[in-house]
N, C-alpha and C positions, 0 to 999 in steps of 0.2 A: 504494500500500500504506500509506503514511503517512497519507493522507487517511482511509482506512477506520478506522485506529486512532484518529484524532482524532475522527471522528464517533461511534464507539462510546464513547469517553470522555465525550462530551457528552450522551449519552443519560441521561435522568433516570428516576426510579422511577415506577411506575404511579400514576395519580391526580393527577399534577402538571399534566395538560393536554397533555403532550408525548407522543411515540410510546411505544407499548407494546412489550414484547419477548415472545417465546413463553413465557419463564419466568414472566412476569406472569399468563399466561392458562391454560396447560396444567394439567390436573388435574381433579378432581371438584368440582363446585359443587352445593350442595344447598339446598333451601328448609327452613329451620329448623322442626322440629316437624311437617313434612308427613307425613300418613298418608292414603292411600298416598304413598310416597316420590316427591318431585319432585326431579329432578337432571339435570345435564348433565355429561358426561365429554368434555373437550376434549383430544384426543391430540396429541402433538408432531408428528405427520405431517399435521395439518390435518383429521383425521376427528372427527366429532361423533356421540355417541350419548347416549341418556338416556330419561327418561320424564316425561310431564306429569302423572303420577299415575294415568293411565288408559291412554294410548297410548304405544308405543315411538317414539322420535324418532331419526332418522338424518340425516346431512348432512355438511357441511364447514364449516370456519371459516377465516378469515384475518384478520390484523391490517391495519387501514386507519387508519394514523396513531394516534390516541388511542382508537379504537373497535375492537371485534371485530365483524366482519361474518359473519353466519351464512348468508347466501345463502338458497337454497330448502331447507326442511326436509321430509324425507319422514316420514310418520307412519302407523301403523296406524289403523284407523277404528272402534275399539270404542266403544260407547255406555256410559258409566258414569254412574250416578245419583249425585248429590251430590258430584261431583268437579269442581273448577274447573280446566279445562285451559288456563289462561292461557299456559303455557310453549310450547304449540304455535304461538302467534302471534309467537314471537321473530323479529326481523329483525336486530338488532344488540345490542351491550351495551357498557357502559363498566366499567372496573375501578378501584376505589379500595381499595387494600390487599387485604383478604380479602373484599371485597364486589363481586359482579357485578350491576350494575343492568341489567336486561333491557328492551329497547325494542322496540316493534312496528315495522312497515314505515314508519310515519309519524314515527317518532322519539319516540313517547309512551311514558313509563315504564309497564310492565305488571307488574313485580315485581322481587324481588331474590333472589339466591342467595348463599350463603356458601361460602367455600373449605372443603372437607372436610378434617379433620385425621386 
């Protein structure tokens, strides 16, 4: 029990390169100025929902050290003209303060979202 308290006390804030907490990640993240609206909602139970601006996204997320792993995302398959559906390619993300940097399955940055206020 004492060990757990010490480990929790050593945890540092998001963006420092160390482990994330659910508090660092949960909530709504949006692409600033996107129209149609691009967003992810990360629930505290590990559920994920959102939109890539065209299709609805669903799935799950979990913390893996200093990254957020999205696993496999489910998506509707609507065809939308003039909409960049980059978010549907999300594989993981990093968090730095109020910015979520989204990475594809290869770890390449594909976009950023901001914490919704």
